[in-house]
N, CA, C and O atoms as a CHARMM CRD file, in Angstrom:
* protein
*
  316
    1    1 MET  N     -1.96000  65.86400 -74.25600 PROA 1      0.00000
    2    1 MET  CA    -2.56500  64.80300 -75.04900 PROA 1      0.00000
    3    1 MET  C     -2.87200  65.33400 -76.44700 PROA 1      0.00000
    4    1 MET  O     -3.48500  66.39200 -76.59600 PROA 1      0.00000
    5    2 ALA  N     -2.45300  64.60900 -77.44800 PROA 2      0.00000
    6    2 ALA  CA    -2.66000  65.02100 -78.83100 PROA 2      0.00000
    7    2 ALA  C     -4.12300  64.83300 -79.22500 PROA 2      0.00000
    8    2 ALA  O     -4.80800  63.92100 -78.76200 PROA 2      0.00000
    9    3 MET  N     -4.56500  65.72700 -80.08900 PROA 3      0.00000
   10    3 MET  CA    -5.92900  65.61700 -80.59700 PROA 3      0.00000
   11    3 MET  C     -5.95700  64.61800 -81.74600 PROA 3      0.00000
   12    3 MET  O     -4.98300  64.48400 -82.48600 PROA 3      0.00000
   13    4 ASP  N     -7.07000  63.92400 -81.88800 PROA 4      0.00000
   14    4 ASP  CA    -7.23600  63.02300 -83.02200 PROA 4      0.00000
   15    4 ASP  C     -8.36900  63.55200 -83.90500 PROA 4      0.00000
   16    4 ASP  O     -8.91800  64.62300 -83.64500 PROA 4      0.00000
   17    5 TYR  N     -8.71100  62.80000 -84.94200 PROA 5      0.00000
   18    5 TYR  CA    -9.72700  63.27500 -85.88200 PROA 5      0.00000
   19    5 TYR  C    -11.03700  63.60800 -85.19300 PROA 5      0.00000
   20    5 TYR  O    -11.69200  64.58600 -85.55300 PROA 5      0.00000
   21    6 ARG  N    -11.43000  62.81200 -84.20900 PROA 6      0.00000
   22    6 ARG  CA   -12.68700  63.04600 -83.50000 PROA 6      0.00000
   23    6 ARG  C    -12.68100  64.42000 -82.84100 PROA 6      0.00000
   24    6 ARG  O    -13.61600  65.20400 -83.00300 PROA 6      0.00000
   25    7 ASP  N    -11.62200  64.69800 -82.09800 PROA 7      0.00000
   26    7 ASP  CA   -11.51300  65.98200 -81.41100 PROA 7      0.00000
   27    7 ASP  C    -11.49900  67.14100 -82.39800 PROA 7      0.00000
   28    7 ASP  O    -12.13700  68.17000 -82.17700 PROA 7      0.00000
   29    8 ARG  N    -10.76300  66.96100 -83.48900 PROA 8      0.00000
   30    8 ARG  CA   -10.65200  68.03600 -84.47600 PROA 8      0.00000
   31    8 ARG  C    -11.98200  68.31300 -85.16200 PROA 8      0.00000
   32    8 ARG  O    -12.34100  69.47300 -85.36400 PROA 8      0.00000
   33    9 ILE  N    -12.71300  67.27500 -85.52200 PROA 9      0.00000
   34    9 ILE  CA   -14.00300  67.48200 -86.18500 PROA 9      0.00000
   35    9 ILE  C    -14.95700  68.21300 -85.25200 PROA 9      0.00000
   36    9 ILE  O    -15.63000  69.15700 -85.66400 PROA 9      0.00000
   37   10 ILE  N    -15.01700  67.78400 -84.00900 PROA 10     0.00000
   38   10 ILE  CA   -15.89700  68.44400 -83.03500 PROA 10     0.00000
   39   10 ILE  C    -15.48200  69.90200 -82.86800 PROA 10     0.00000
   40   10 ILE  O    -16.32300  70.80000 -82.92600 PROA 10     0.00000
   41   11 GLU  N    -14.18600  70.14100 -82.66000 PROA 11     0.00000
   42   11 GLU  CA   -13.67200  71.48900 -82.45100 PROA 11     0.00000
   43   11 GLU  C    -13.98900  72.40100 -83.64500 PROA 11     0.00000
   44   11 GLU  O    -14.52100  73.49800 -83.47200 PROA 11     0.00000
   45   12 LEU  N    -13.66300  71.94300 -84.83400 PROA 12     0.00000
   46   12 LEU  CA   -13.87200  72.76200 -86.02600 PROA 12     0.00000
   47   12 LEU  C    -15.35700  72.99200 -86.30700 PROA 12     0.00000
   48   12 LEU  O    -15.76100  74.08500 -86.70600 PROA 12     0.00000
   49   13 ARG  N    -16.15700  71.95800 -86.09800 PROA 13     0.00000
   50   13 ARG  CA   -17.60200  72.10600 -86.32200 PROA 13     0.00000
   51   13 ARG  C    -18.17500  73.15400 -85.37900 PROA 13     0.00000
   52   13 ARG  O    -18.92800  74.02900 -85.80600 PROA 13     0.00000
   53   14 LYS  N    -17.82100  73.07100 -84.09300 PROA 14     0.00000
   54   14 LYS  CA   -18.34800  74.01700 -83.10900 PROA 14     0.00000
   55   14 LYS  C    -17.82300  75.43100 -83.34400 PROA 14     0.00000
   56   14 LYS  O    -18.57300  76.39900 -83.22800 PROA 14     0.00000
   57   15 GLU  N    -16.52300  75.55300 -83.67700 PROA 15     0.00000
   58   15 GLU  CA   -15.94800  76.86600 -83.97100 PROA 15     0.00000
   59   15 GLU  C    -16.64900  77.52400 -85.15800 PROA 15     0.00000
   60   15 GLU  O    -16.76200  78.74900 -85.22000 PROA 15     0.00000
   61   16 SER  N    -17.11100  76.71400 -86.08800 PROA 16     0.00000
   62   16 SER  CA   -17.80500  77.21700 -87.27200 PROA 16     0.00000
   63   16 SER  C    -19.28200  77.45700 -87.02000 PROA 16     0.00000
   64   16 SER  O    -19.99300  77.95100 -87.89500 PROA 16     0.00000
   65   17 GLY  N    -19.74700  77.10700 -85.81800 PROA 17     0.00000
   66   17 GLY  CA   -21.15100  77.30600 -85.48400 PROA 17     0.00000
   67   17 GLY  C    -22.08900  76.36100 -86.20700 PROA 17     0.00000
   68   17 GLY  O    -23.25500  76.68200 -86.43400 PROA 17     0.00000
   69   18 LEU  N    -21.57500  75.19300 -86.56700 PROA 18     0.00000
   70   18 LEU  CA   -22.38000  74.22100 -87.30300 PROA 18     0.00000
   71   18 LEU  C    -22.87700  73.11200 -86.38400 PROA 18     0.00000
   72   18 LEU  O    -22.15500  72.65300 -85.49900 PROA 18     0.00000
   73   19 SER  N    -24.10200  72.69300 -86.60100 PROA 19     0.00000
   74   19 SER  CA   -24.61200  71.50000 -85.92900 PROA 19     0.00000
   75   19 SER  C    -24.12000  70.28700 -86.71500 PROA 19     0.00000
   76   19 SER  O    -23.60200  70.42300 -87.82400 PROA 19     0.00000
   77   20 GLN  N    -24.28500  69.11800 -86.13800 PROA 20     0.00000
   78   20 GLN  CA   -23.94300  67.89700 -86.87400 PROA 20     0.00000
   79   20 GLN  C    -24.75600  67.81800 -88.16300 PROA 20     0.00000
   80   20 GLN  O    -24.23300  67.43800 -89.21000 PROA 20     0.00000
   81   21 ALA  N    -26.02200  68.17400 -88.08500 PROA 21     0.00000
   82   21 ALA  CA   -26.89100  68.10300 -89.26600 PROA 21     0.00000
   83   21 ALA  C    -26.43900  69.08000 -90.34700 PROA 21     0.00000
   84   21 ALA  O    -26.47200  68.74800 -91.53200 PROA 21     0.00000
   85   22 GLN  N    -26.01800  70.28100 -89.95200 PROA 22     0.00000
   86   22 GLN  CA   -25.56500  71.27300 -90.92700 PROA 22     0.00000
   87   22 GLN  C    -24.26800  70.82200 -91.60400 PROA 22     0.00000
   88   22 GLN  O    -24.10500  70.97600 -92.81500 PROA 22     0.00000
   89   23 LEU  N    -23.34800  70.26400 -90.81100 PROA 23     0.00000
   90   23 LEU  CA   -22.10300  69.75900 -91.39500 PROA 23     0.00000
   91   23 LEU  C    -22.40600  68.59500 -92.32900 PROA 23     0.00000
   92   23 LEU  O    -21.84400  68.50800 -93.42000 PROA 23     0.00000
   93   24 ALA  N    -23.28400  67.71300 -91.90700 PROA 24     0.00000
   94   24 ALA  CA   -23.65500  66.56400 -92.74200 PROA 24     0.00000
   95   24 ALA  C    -24.22600  67.03300 -94.07900 PROA 24     0.00000
   96   24 ALA  O    -23.92200  66.45700 -95.12400 PROA 24     0.00000
   97   25 LYS  N    -25.04400  68.06800 -94.04500 PROA 25     0.00000
   98   25 LYS  CA   -25.63400  68.58000 -95.28500 PROA 25     0.00000
   99   25 LYS  C    -24.55100  69.10800 -96.21200 PROA 25     0.00000
  100   25 LYS  O    -24.60900  68.87300 -97.41900 PROA 25     0.00000
  101   26 LYS  N    -23.56500  69.81500 -95.67400 PROA 26     0.00000
  102   26 LYS  CA   -22.45900  70.32000 -96.48800 PROA 26     0.00000
  103   26 LYS  C    -21.66200  69.17300 -97.11400 PROA 26     0.00000
  104   26 LYS  O    -21.13500  69.30500 -98.21900 PROA 26     0.00000
  105   27 LEU  N    -21.57900  68.05400 -96.40400 PROA 27     0.00000
  106   27 LEU  CA   -20.82800  66.88700 -96.87500 PROA 27     0.00000
  107   27 LEU  C    -21.67800  65.93800 -97.71200 PROA 27     0.00000
  108   27 LEU  O    -21.16300  64.98800 -98.30200 PROA 27     0.00000
  109   28 ASN  N    -22.97800  66.20000 -97.75800 PROA 28     0.00000
  110   28 ASN  CA   -23.92700  65.33900 -98.47700 PROA 28     0.00000
  111   28 ASN  C    -23.93900  63.91800 -97.90400 PROA 28     0.00000
  112   28 ASN  O    -23.93500  62.92600 -98.63200 PROA 28     0.00000
  113   29 ILE  N    -23.95300  63.86400 -96.57000 PROA 29     0.00000
  114   29 ILE  CA   -24.03100  62.59100 -95.84200 PROA 29     0.00000
  115   29 ILE  C    -25.09300  62.73300 -94.76200 PROA 29     0.00000
  116   29 ILE  O    -25.68000  63.80500 -94.60900 PROA 29     0.00000
  117   30 SER  N    -25.34300  61.68100 -94.02300 PROA 30     0.00000
  118   30 SER  CA   -26.34500  61.73200 -92.95700 PROA 30     0.00000
  119   30 SER  C    -25.75900  62.33200 -91.68000 PROA 30     0.00000
  120   30 SER  O    -24.55100  62.28300 -91.44800 PROA 30     0.00000
  121   31 GLN  N    -26.63400  62.89200 -90.86800 PROA 31     0.00000
  122   31 GLN  CA   -26.21900  63.43000 -89.57100 PROA 31     0.00000
  123   31 GLN  C    -25.66500  62.31600 -88.70300 PROA 31     0.00000
  124   31 GLN  O    -24.74400  62.54100 -87.91700 PROA 31     0.00000
  125   32 SER  N    -26.21600  61.11700 -88.83500 PROA 32     0.00000
  126   32 SER  CA   -25.74500  60.00600 -88.01900 PROA 32     0.00000
  127   32 SER  C    -24.30700  59.62200 -88.37400 PROA 32     0.00000
  128   32 SER  O    -23.57300  59.13500 -87.51300 PROA 32     0.00000
  129   33 ALA  N    -23.89500  59.83100 -89.61800 PROA 33     0.00000
  130   33 ALA  CA   -22.50600  59.55300 -89.99600 PROA 33     0.00000
  131   33 ALA  C    -21.55600  60.48600 -89.25100 PROA 33     0.00000
  132   33 ALA  O    -20.51900  60.04700 -88.75500 PROA 33     0.00000
  133   34 VAL  N    -21.90300  61.76200 -89.16900 PROA 34     0.00000
  134   34 VAL  CA   -21.08600  62.72800 -88.42400 PROA 34     0.00000
  135   34 VAL  C    -21.06700  62.33900 -86.94700 PROA 34     0.00000
  136   34 VAL  O    -20.01400  62.36500 -86.31000 PROA 34     0.00000
  137   35 ALA  N    -22.22400  61.98000 -86.40700 PROA 35     0.00000
  138   35 ALA  CA   -22.30100  61.56500 -85.00200 PROA 35     0.00000
  139   35 ALA  C    -21.41000  60.35000 -84.73700 PROA 35     0.00000
  140   35 ALA  O    -20.76000  60.27100 -83.69500 PROA 35     0.00000
  141   36 LYS  N    -21.38100  59.41900 -85.66600 PROA 36     0.00000
  142   36 LYS  CA   -20.54300  58.22300 -85.49500 PROA 36     0.00000
  143   36 LYS  C    -19.06000  58.57400 -85.51400 PROA 36     0.00000
  144   36 LYS  O    -18.27400  57.96400 -84.78800 PROA 36     0.00000
  145   37 TRP  N    -18.66300  59.55200 -86.33800 PROA 37     0.00000
  146   37 TRP  CA   -17.26200  59.99600 -86.32100 PROA 37     0.00000
  147   37 TRP  C    -16.92800  60.59900 -84.96600 PROA 37     0.00000
  148   37 TRP  O    -15.87600  60.32900 -84.38600 PROA 37     0.00000
  149   38 GLU  N    -17.85200  61.42600 -84.47400 PROA 38     0.00000
  150   38 GLU  CA   -17.60400  62.15500 -83.23700 PROA 38     0.00000
  151   38 GLU  C    -17.62200  61.25900 -82.00300 PROA 38     0.00000
  152   38 GLU  O    -17.13300  61.65500 -80.94500 PROA 38     0.00000
  153   39 THR  N    -18.16800  60.08200 -82.12500 PROA 39     0.00000
  154   39 THR  CA   -18.15800  59.12600 -81.01500 PROA 39     0.00000
  155   39 THR  C    -17.18300  57.97300 -81.28500 PROA 39     0.00000
  156   39 THR  O    -17.11900  57.00800 -80.52400 PROA 39     0.00000
  157   40 LYS  N    -16.43000  58.09000 -82.37900 PROA 40     0.00000
  158   40 LYS  CA   -15.43200  57.09900 -82.79700 PROA 40     0.00000
  159   40 LYS  C    -16.01500  55.71300 -83.06300 PROA 40     0.00000
  160   40 LYS  O    -15.32100  54.70600 -82.92300 PROA 40     0.00000
  161   41 ARG  N    -17.29100  55.66500 -83.44800 PROA 41     0.00000
  162   41 ARG  CA   -17.87000  54.37500 -83.83200 PROA 41     0.00000
  163   41 ARG  C    -17.47300  54.01200 -85.25200 PROA 41     0.00000
  164   41 ARG  O    -17.39600  52.83500 -85.60200 PROA 41     0.00000
  165   42 THR  N    -17.21900  55.03500 -86.07400 PROA 42     0.00000
  166   42 THR  CA   -16.68100  54.82700 -87.42600 PROA 42     0.00000
  167   42 THR  C    -15.66400  55.92400 -87.70200 PROA 42     0.00000
  168   42 THR  O    -15.57500  56.90900 -86.97000 PROA 42     0.00000
  169   43 GLU  N    -14.90400  55.73700 -88.76700 PROA 43     0.00000
  170   43 GLU  CA   -13.92200  56.73300 -89.18400 PROA 43     0.00000
  171   43 GLU  C    -14.36700  57.34400 -90.51100 PROA 43     0.00000
  172   43 GLU  O    -14.96400  56.66300 -91.34500 PROA 43     0.00000
  173   44 PRO  N    -14.07500  58.62600 -90.69900 PROA 44     0.00000
  174   44 PRO  CA   -14.41900  59.24700 -91.98300 PROA 44     0.00000
  175   44 PRO  C    -13.58800  58.64600 -93.11200 PROA 44     0.00000
  176   44 PRO  O    -12.44600  58.23600 -92.90400 PROA 44     0.00000
  177   45 THR  N    -14.16400  58.59800 -94.29200 PROA 45     0.00000
  178   45 THR  CA   -13.44300  58.12200 -95.46900 PROA 45     0.00000
  179   45 THR  C    -12.41100  59.16900 -95.88100 PROA 45     0.00000
  180   45 THR  O    -12.45100  60.31000 -95.42100 PROA 45     0.00000
  181   46 ALA  N    -11.49600  58.77000 -96.74400 PROA 46     0.00000
  182   46 ALA  CA   -10.50400  59.71300 -97.26700 PROA 46     0.00000
  183   46 ALA  C    -11.20800  60.87600 -97.97400 PROA 46     0.00000
  184   46 ALA  O    -10.81500  62.03200 -97.81800 PROA 46     0.00000
  185   47 ALA  N    -12.23700  60.56700 -98.74200 PROA 47     0.00000
  186   47 ALA  CA   -12.97900  61.62000 -99.44900 PROA 47     0.00000
  187   47 ALA  C    -13.62900  62.58700 -98.46000 PROA 47     0.00000
  188   47 ALA  O    -13.64700  63.79500 -98.69600 PROA 47     0.00000
  189   48 ALA  N    -14.15900  62.06700 -97.36100 PROA 48     0.00000
  190   48 ALA  CA   -14.78500  62.92500 -96.35700 PROA 48     0.00000
  191   48 ALA  C    -13.74700  63.82100 -95.67900 PROA 48     0.00000
  192   48 ALA  O    -14.01700  64.98800 -95.39300 PROA 48     0.00000
  193   49 ILE  N    -12.56400  63.27100 -95.42600 PROA 49     0.00000
  194   49 ILE  CA   -11.49800  64.06600 -94.80300 PROA 49     0.00000
  195   49 ILE  C    -11.07600  65.20400 -95.72900 PROA 49     0.00000
  196   49 ILE  O    -10.84200  66.32500 -95.27600 PROA 49     0.00000
  197   50 ILE  N    -10.98100  64.91700 -97.00900 PROA 50     0.00000
  198   50 ILE  CA   -10.64300  65.95900 -97.98700 PROA 50     0.00000
  199   50 ILE  C    -11.73200  67.03000 -98.00200 PROA 50     0.00000
  200   50 ILE  O    -11.42900  68.22300 -98.02500 PROA 50     0.00000
  201   51 SER  N    -12.98400  66.61500 -97.98900 PROA 51     0.00000
  202   51 SER  CA   -14.09000  67.57100 -97.96600 PROA 51     0.00000
  203   51 SER  C    -14.07700  68.40700 -96.69100 PROA 51     0.00000
  204   51 SER  O    -14.31200  69.61500 -96.73400 PROA 51     0.00000
  205   52 LEU  N    -13.80400  67.76500 -95.55700 PROA 52     0.00000
  206   52 LEU  CA   -13.71100  68.50200 -94.29100 PROA 52     0.00000
  207   52 LEU  C    -12.60300  69.54200 -94.35100 PROA 52     0.00000
  208   52 LEU  O    -12.77100  70.65800 -93.85900 PROA 52     0.00000
  209   53 SER  N    -11.47300  69.18500 -94.95200 PROA 53     0.00000
  210   53 SER  CA   -10.36200  70.13200 -95.03300 PROA 53     0.00000
  211   53 SER  C    -10.73500  71.34600 -95.88000 PROA 53     0.00000
  212   53 SER  O    -10.30200  72.46300 -95.59500 PROA 53     0.00000
  213   54 LYS  N    -11.52800  71.12900 -96.90800 PROA 54     0.00000
  214   54 LYS  CA   -11.97800  72.24500 -97.74800 PROA 54     0.00000
  215   54 LYS  C    -13.00700  73.09200 -97.02300 PROA 54     0.00000
  216   54 LYS  O    -12.95100  74.31900 -97.09200 PROA 54     0.00000
  217   55 ILE  N    -13.94200  72.46500 -96.33200 PROA 55     0.00000
  218   55 ILE  CA   -14.97400  73.19700 -95.60100 PROA 55     0.00000
  219   55 ILE  C    -14.35500  74.07400 -94.51300 PROA 55     0.00000
  220   55 ILE  O    -14.73400  75.23300 -94.34600 PROA 55     0.00000
  221   56 PHE  N    -13.39400  73.50300 -93.77200 PROA 56     0.00000
  222   56 PHE  CA   -12.80900  74.21400 -92.64200 PROA 56     0.00000
  223   56 PHE  C    -11.51800  74.94300 -92.98600 PROA 56     0.00000
  224   56 PHE  O    -10.93200  75.60000 -92.12600 PROA 56     0.00000
  225   57 ASN  N    -11.06800  74.83500 -94.23700 PROA 57     0.00000
  226   57 ASN  CA    -9.83800  75.48000 -94.68700 PROA 57     0.00000
  227   57 ASN  C     -8.64300  75.07300 -93.82400 PROA 57     0.00000
  228   57 ASN  O     -7.86100  75.91400 -93.38000 PROA 57     0.00000
  229   58 LYS  N     -8.52500  73.77900 -93.60000 PROA 58     0.00000
  230   58 LYS  CA    -7.43200  73.18600 -92.82100 PROA 58     0.00000
  231   58 LYS  C     -6.82900  72.05600 -93.63700 PROA 58     0.00000
  232   58 LYS  O     -7.47600  71.53400 -94.54500 PROA 58     0.00000
  233   59 THR  N     -5.59900  71.67200 -93.32400 PROA 59     0.00000
  234   59 THR  CA    -4.98200  70.55200 -94.03700 PROA 59     0.00000
  235   59 THR  C     -5.60600  69.23100 -93.57900 PROA 59     0.00000
  236   59 THR  O     -6.17900  69.14100 -92.49300 PROA 59     0.00000
  237   60 THR  N     -5.48200  68.23100 -94.41300 PROA 60     0.00000
  238   60 THR  CA    -5.97200  66.90900 -94.01300 PROA 60     0.00000
  239   60 THR  C     -5.17900  66.39800 -92.81600 PROA 60     0.00000
  240   60 THR  O     -5.74100  65.73600 -91.94300 PROA 60     0.00000
  241   61 ASP  N     -3.89200  66.69400 -92.76300 PROA 61     0.00000
  242   61 ASP  CA    -3.09000  66.27700 -91.60600 PROA 61     0.00000
  243   61 ASP  C     -3.59000  66.92600 -90.32700 PROA 61     0.00000
  244   61 ASP  O     -3.57500  66.30000 -89.26700 PROA 61     0.00000
  245   62 TYR  N     -4.03400  68.17900 -90.41400 PROA 62     0.00000
  246   62 TYR  CA    -4.59100  68.84500 -89.23100 PROA 62     0.00000
  247   62 TYR  C     -5.88600  68.13800 -88.81000 PROA 62     0.00000
  248   62 TYR  O     -6.08400  67.85100 -87.62900 PROA 62     0.00000
  249   63 ILE  N     -6.75100  67.86300 -89.76600 PROA 63     0.00000
  250   63 ILE  CA    -8.01800  67.17600 -89.47100 PROA 63     0.00000
  251   63 ILE  C     -7.74500  65.84000 -88.77600 PROA 63     0.00000
  252   63 ILE  O     -8.45000  65.46800 -87.83800 PROA 63     0.00000
  253   64 LEU  N     -6.72600  65.12800 -89.23600 PROA 64     0.00000
  254   64 LEU  CA    -6.39800  63.81600 -88.68500 PROA 64     0.00000
  255   64 LEU  C     -5.62800  63.88700 -87.36900 PROA 64     0.00000
  256   64 LEU  O     -5.39200  62.86100 -86.73200 PROA 64     0.00000
  257   65 GLY  N     -5.23800  65.08500 -86.96200 PROA 65     0.00000
  258   65 GLY  CA    -4.49400  65.23600 -85.71700 PROA 65     0.00000
  259   65 GLY  C     -3.01100  64.93700 -85.86400 PROA 65     0.00000
  260   65 GLY  O     -2.32100  64.72000 -84.86800 PROA 65     0.00000
  261   66 LEU  N     -2.51200  64.92400 -87.10100 PROA 66     0.00000
  262   66 LEU  CA    -1.10300  64.62400 -87.34800 PROA 66     0.00000
  263   66 LEU  C     -0.21900  65.85900 -87.25500 PROA 66     0.00000
  264   66 LEU  O      0.99900  65.74300 -87.12000 PROA 66     0.00000
  265   67 GLU  N     -0.82700  67.04600 -87.32700 PROA 67     0.00000
  266   67 GLU  CA    -0.07100  68.27900 -87.17000 PROA 67     0.00000
  267   67 GLU  C     -0.91600  69.28600 -86.40600 PROA 67     0.00000
  268   67 GLU  O     -2.14000  69.17100 -86.34200 PROA 67     0.00000
  269   68 ASP  N     -0.23500  70.28700 -85.82000 PROA 68     0.00000
  270   68 ASP  CA    -0.95800  71.31800 -85.09200 PROA 68     0.00000
  271   68 ASP  C     -1.34200  72.44700 -86.03900 PROA 68     0.00000
  272   68 ASP  O     -1.09700  72.36900 -87.24300 PROA 68     0.00000
  273   69 GLU  N     -1.94500  73.49500 -85.49100 PROA 69     0.00000
  274   69 GLU  CA    -2.44000  74.58000 -86.33200 PROA 69     0.00000
  275   69 GLU  C     -1.33700  75.35700 -87.04000 PROA 69     0.00000
  276   69 GLU  O     -1.61800  76.10700 -87.97500 PROA 69     0.00000
  277   70 TRP  N     -0.08300  75.19100 -86.61000 PROA 70     0.00000
  278   70 TRP  CA     1.04700  75.86200 -87.24000 PROA 70     0.00000
  279   70 TRP  C      1.78600  74.95200 -88.20200 PROA 70     0.00000
  280   70 TRP  O      2.80000  75.35500 -88.77100 PROA 70     0.00000
  281   71 GLY  N      1.30300  73.74100 -88.39600 PROA 71     0.00000
  282   71 GLY  CA     1.92300  72.81000 -89.32300 PROA 71     0.00000
  283   71 GLY  C      3.02600  71.96600 -88.71800 PROA 71     0.00000
  284   71 GLY  O      3.72400  71.24800 -89.43400 PROA 71     0.00000
  285   72 ASN  N      3.19100  72.04500 -87.39400 PROA 72     0.00000
  286   72 ASN  CA     4.19400  71.21400 -86.73100 PROA 72     0.00000
  287   72 ASN  C      3.69300  69.78200 -86.65000 PROA 72     0.00000
  288   72 ASN  O      2.57400  69.53800 -86.19800 PROA 72     0.00000
  289   73 VAL  N      4.50100  68.84900 -87.07900 PROA 73     0.00000
  290   73 VAL  CA     4.13100  67.44400 -87.09000 PROA 73     0.00000
  291   73 VAL  C      4.20300  66.88500 -85.67600 PROA 73     0.00000
  292   73 VAL  O      5.16700  67.12200 -84.94700 PROA 73     0.00000
  293   74 SER  N      3.17300  66.14400 -85.30200 PROA 74     0.00000
  294   74 SER  CA     3.12300  65.50600 -83.99400 PROA 74     0.00000
  295   74 SER  C      3.71600  64.11200 -84.07000 PROA 74     0.00000
  296   74 SER  O      3.27100  63.29400 -84.87400 PROA 74     0.00000
  297   75 ASN  N      4.69900  63.83500 -83.25600 PROA 75     0.00000
  298   75 ASN  CA     5.29200  62.49700 -83.21100 PROA 75     0.00000
  299   75 ASN  C      4.50000  61.55500 -82.30600 PROA 75     0.00000
  300   75 ASN  O      4.78800  60.35900 -82.24800 PROA 75     0.00000
  301   76 ASN  N      3.50800  62.09100 -81.60200 PROA 76     0.00000
  302   76 ASN  CA     2.69400  61.27400 -80.69100 PROA 76     0.00000
  303   76 ASN  C      1.87000  60.23500 -81.42700 PROA 76     0.00000
  304   76 ASN  O      1.48700  59.21900 -80.84700 PROA 76     0.00000
  305   77 ASN  N      1.59100  60.48300 -82.70700 PROA 77     0.00000
  306   77 ASN  CA     0.71200  59.59500 -83.45700 PROA 77     0.00000
  307   77 ASN  C      1.46400  58.54700 -84.25800 PROA 77     0.00000
  308   77 ASN  O      0.84400  57.71300 -84.91900 PROA 77     0.00000
  309   78 ILE  N      2.79600  58.57700 -84.21000 PROA 78     0.00000
  310   78 ILE  CA     3.59200  57.60100 -84.95400 PROA 78     0.00000
  311   78 ILE  C      3.70100  56.31800 -84.13900 PROA 78     0.00000
  312   78 ILE  O      4.09800  56.34400 -82.97400 PROA 78     0.00000
  313   79 LYS  N      3.35100  55.21100 -84.75300 PROA 79     0.00000
  314   79 LYS  CA     3.38700  53.92400 -84.04300 PROA 79     0.00000
  315   79 LYS  C      4.26300  52.95600 -84.78600 PROA 79     0.00000
  316   79 LYS  O      4.42700  51.81500 -84.35400 PROA 79     0.00000
């Protein structure tokens, strides 16, 4: 099963040892916004995805689950 943005944000946040509140502070947003992304109640904005990619040093496509950690494109997400 391919990972999506929710899975990637949770994975990267935990790997970095960050709480939702700590990640939110780095993004200058509320902790509840991060929680909503992680529960798929809302989606991050394009600006937030770009910021996440800079914080975690990953591509935006990786954050979105469109490619794996080696840059291989996933065809599972094409509809």
